[in-house]
C-alpha positions as CSV (number, residue, x, y, z in Angstrom):
1,M,23.4,-9.8,-1.2
2,A,21.3,-6.8,-1.2
3,K,18.3,-6.5,1.4
4,Y,15.0,-6.6,0.0
5,Y,12.0,-4.9,1.9
6,E,8.4,-4.6,0.8
7,N,5.3,-2.9,2.4
8,S,2.0,-1.6,1.4
9,T,-0.3,1.1,3.1
10,V,-3.8,2.1,2.3
11,Y,-4.8,5.7,2.6
12,N,-8.4,6.5,3.1
13,Y,-8.2,9.2,0.5
14,T,-8.7,9.3,-3.1
15,W,-5.8,9.1,-5.5
16,E,-6.4,12.7,-6.4
17,Q,-6.1,13.9,-3.0
18,V,-3.2,11.6,-2.2
19,T,-1.5,13.1,-5.5
20,Q,-2.0,16.5,-4.4
21,C,-0.6,15.8,-0.8
22,F,2.5,14.3,-2.4
23,W,3.8,17.7,-3.4
24,N,3.0,19.0,0.1
25,R,4.2,16.5,2.4
26,Y,7.1,18.4,3.6
27,P,7.6,19.8,6.2
28,N,5.4,18.0,9.0
29,P,6.1,17.0,12.6
30,F,7.3,13.6,11.5
31,S,9.7,14.8,9.0
32,S,12.7,16.6,11.0
33,H,15.0,14.1,9.2
34,V,14.1,16.0,5.8
35,L,16.2,19.2,5.8
36,S,15.4,20.6,2.3
37,E,13.5,19.9,-1.1
38,D,14.3,21.4,-4.4
39,T,12.7,20.8,-7.8
40,V,15.4,20.2,-10.6
41,C,13.1,19.8,-13.5
42,R,9.5,19.2,-14.3
43,E,8.1,18.5,-17.9
44,L,5.2,16.8,-19.6
45,R,5.9,13.7,-21.7
46,N,3.0,12.0,-23.8
47,G,0.5,13.2,-21.3
48,N,2.5,12.3,-18.3
49,L,4.1,14.5,-15.7
50,H,7.8,13.8,-15.2
51,S,9.6,15.5,-12.1
52,K,12.9,15.5,-10.6
53,R,13.7,16.7,-7.1
54,L,16.6,16.7,-4.9
55,L,16.1,16.1,-1.0
56,T,18.5,16.5,1.6
57,K,18.2,14.3,4.9
58,T,20.1,14.1,8.1
59,N,22.6,11.1,8.2
60,R,22.4,9.9,11.7
61,V,24.5,7.0,12.2
62,P,25.7,4.5,15.3
63,K,29.1,5.1,16.9
64,W,30.5,2.1,14.8
65,G,29.4,3.6,11.6
66,E,31.1,6.8,12.2
67,R,34.4,5.4,10.5
68,F,32.1,5.0,7.1
69,F,29.9,7.8,7.4
70,K,31.5,11.1,7.9
71,A,28.9,13.2,6.3
72,K,26.0,14.8,8.7
73,S,23.6,14.9,5.9
74,V,23.0,12.8,2.5
75,H,21.4,14.1,-0.8
76,I,18.6,11.9,-2.4
77,V,17.2,12.0,-6.0
78,E,13.5,11.8,-6.2
79,E,12.0,11.1,-10.0
80,S,8.4,10.6,-10.3
81,I,5.9,9.9,-13.1
82,I,2.3,10.8,-12.9
83,D,-0.3,9.1,-15.2
84,P,-3.4,11.0,-14.8
85,K,-5.2,8.7,-17.2
86,E,-4.5,5.4,-15.4
87,K,-4.3,7.3,-12.2
88,V,-0.9,6.0,-11.2
89,L,1.9,7.8,-9.5
90,I,5.2,6.2,-9.3
91,T,8.3,7.5,-7.7
92,Y,11.8,6.3,-7.8
93,T,14.3,7.3,-4.9
94,R,18.1,6.9,-4.7
95,N,21.0,8.4,-2.6
96,I,23.8,10.4,-4.2
97,G,27.5,9.7,-2.9
98,F,28.5,7.0,-0.3
99,N,27.0,4.5,-2.7
100,K,29.5,1.8,-2.1
101,I,29.0,2.2,1.7
102,M,25.3,1.9,1.5
103,N,23.2,2.2,-1.5
104,V,19.4,2.4,-1.1
105,V,16.9,2.4,-3.9
106,E,13.3,2.6,-3.2
107,K,10.2,2.5,-5.7
108,V,6.7,3.5,-4.5
109,T,3.5,3.2,-6.5
110,Y,0.3,4.9,-5.6
111,Q,-2.7,3.9,-7.3
112,S,-6.7,3.7,-6.4
113,V,-7.9,0.5,-4.6
114,P,-9.8,-1.1,-7.2
115,D,-12.6,-2.7,-4.9
116,Q,-12.6,0.1,-2.4
117,P,-13.5,3.5,-3.7
118,G,-12.1,6.4,-2.3
119,K,-9.0,4.7,-1.0
120,T,-5.5,4.5,-2.3
121,I,-2.9,2.1,-1.8
122,A,1.1,2.7,-1.8
123,I,3.1,-0.3,-2.5
124,R,6.8,0.3,-1.5
125,S,9.7,-1.8,-2.6
126,A,13.3,-1.0,-1.5
127,W,16.7,-2.5,-2.0
128,I,19.6,-1.7,0.6
129,D,23.1,-2.7,-0.3
130,S,26.7,-2.1,0.7
131,S,30.2,-3.0,-0.7
132,V,32.3,-2.5,2.3
133,F,34.4,-5.5,2.6
134,G,34.0,-7.3,6.0
135,F,31.1,-4.9,7.1
136,A,28.7,-5.1,4.3
137,T,26.3,-7.5,6.3
138,A,26.0,-5.2,9.4
139,I,25.8,-2.0,7.3
140,R,22.9,-3.6,5.3
141,A,21.1,-4.6,8.5
142,F,21.5,-1.2,9.9
143,G,20.2,0.3,6.6
144,L,17.2,-1.8,6.5
145,D,16.3,-1.3,10.1
146,R,16.6,2.6,9.7
147,F,14.5,2.4,6.6
148,K,11.8,0.5,8.2
149,K,11.7,3.3,11.0
150,N,11.7,5.8,8.4
151,C,8.8,4.2,6.5
152,M,6.6,4.5,9.6
153,K,7.4,8.4,9.8
154,T,6.6,8.8,6.3
155,V,3.2,7.2,6.6
156,D,2.5,9.3,9.8
157,G,3.7,12.4,8.1
158,F,1.7,11.9,4.9
159,N,-1.4,11.1,7.1
160,Y,-0.9,14.4,9.1
161,V,-0.6,16.5,6.0
162,L,-3.7,14.8,4.3
163,Q,-5.8,15.5,7.5
164,H,-4.8,19.1,7.3
165,M,-5.3,19.4,3.6
166,F,-8.7,18.0,3.7
167,P,-10.1,18.7,7.1
168,A,-13.7,18.1,6.0
169,H,-12.6,14.4,5.1
170,P,-14.2,11.9,7.2
171,S,-10.9,10.2,7.9
172,S,-9.4,13.6,8.9
173,L,-9.4,12.9,12.8
174,V,-8.3,15.4,15.0
175,P,-5.9,13.9,17.6
176,A,-6.0,14.4,21.3
177,H,-2.4,16.2,21.1
178,N,-1.2,18.1,18.2
179,P,2.4,17.9,18.0
180,H,4.0,21.4,17.9
181,L,6.6,22.3,15.3
182,S,10.3,22.7,16.8
183,K,12.1,25.8,15.9
184,A,14.0,24.3,13.1
185,Q,10.6,22.8,11.7
186,K,9.1,26.3,11.8
187,I,12.3,27.4,9.9
188,K,11.4,24.9,7.2
189,E,8.0,25.7,7.2
190,A,8.9,29.2,6.3
191,A,11.0,28.0,3.6
192,K,8.3,25.7,2.4
193,H,6.6,28.8,1.0
194,A,9.7,29.5,-1.5
195,T,8.5,26.5,-3.5
196,D,4.7,26.7,-3.2
197,H,4.4,28.4,-6.3
198,V,6.2,25.6,-8.2
199,K,4.0,23.0,-6.5
200,A,0.8,24.9,-7.3
201,Q,2.0,24.6,-11.0
202,A,2.2,20.7,-10.8
203,E,-0.9,20.5,-9.2
204,H,-2.5,22.5,-11.7
205,L,-1.0,20.4,-14.5
206,V,-2.3,17.1,-12.8
207,H,-5.7,18.6,-12.4
208,N,-5.9,19.9,-16.2
209,L,-4.6,16.3,-17.4
210,S,-7.3,14.3,-15.0
211,V,-9.9,16.5,-16.6
212,K,-8.8,16.0,-20.2
213,G,-8.3,12.2,-19.4
């Protein structure tokens, strides 16, 4: 039986700020496992912005798992829907390849907190499954543990980017020690500029739709 995991995170930023940050969350000091991101397609449907992106992430596994996981990286499909009228961002992610070994499906919903103006809640649900006979239980347990750890990195990275995108925001506290980017992260930082134009277009569309809505 597939492992199910759910948690929620409240960001002390508006939905508009969180949505803008969503397109700019990589790279950051907490995302060394994310190697690349590419936009496959983006279009408007009934006033909503639909996007599909391809992410490449590292695929570190314990020694016992090397017999099943040969690849050093894995591709992730990320599909998202932004409804500027209802102020809801929903993302769906799933891995490509190695699905029988371990299949991870994740859904995240970002929306404003009704009774807390200026705050946004992210509700995350994930399903981790495996079809490897005799090892499925162990693989599911490993996948769940790794997913939880990556969730912590995701939240830390998201907050890091929010603080740097909106430095004047009351929640943007300057940490006592700012982590320095590694050489690999600096390379990804440079590569990030190649997709800035696409991200800017998406942000512009969301802003226009929000105004119209």
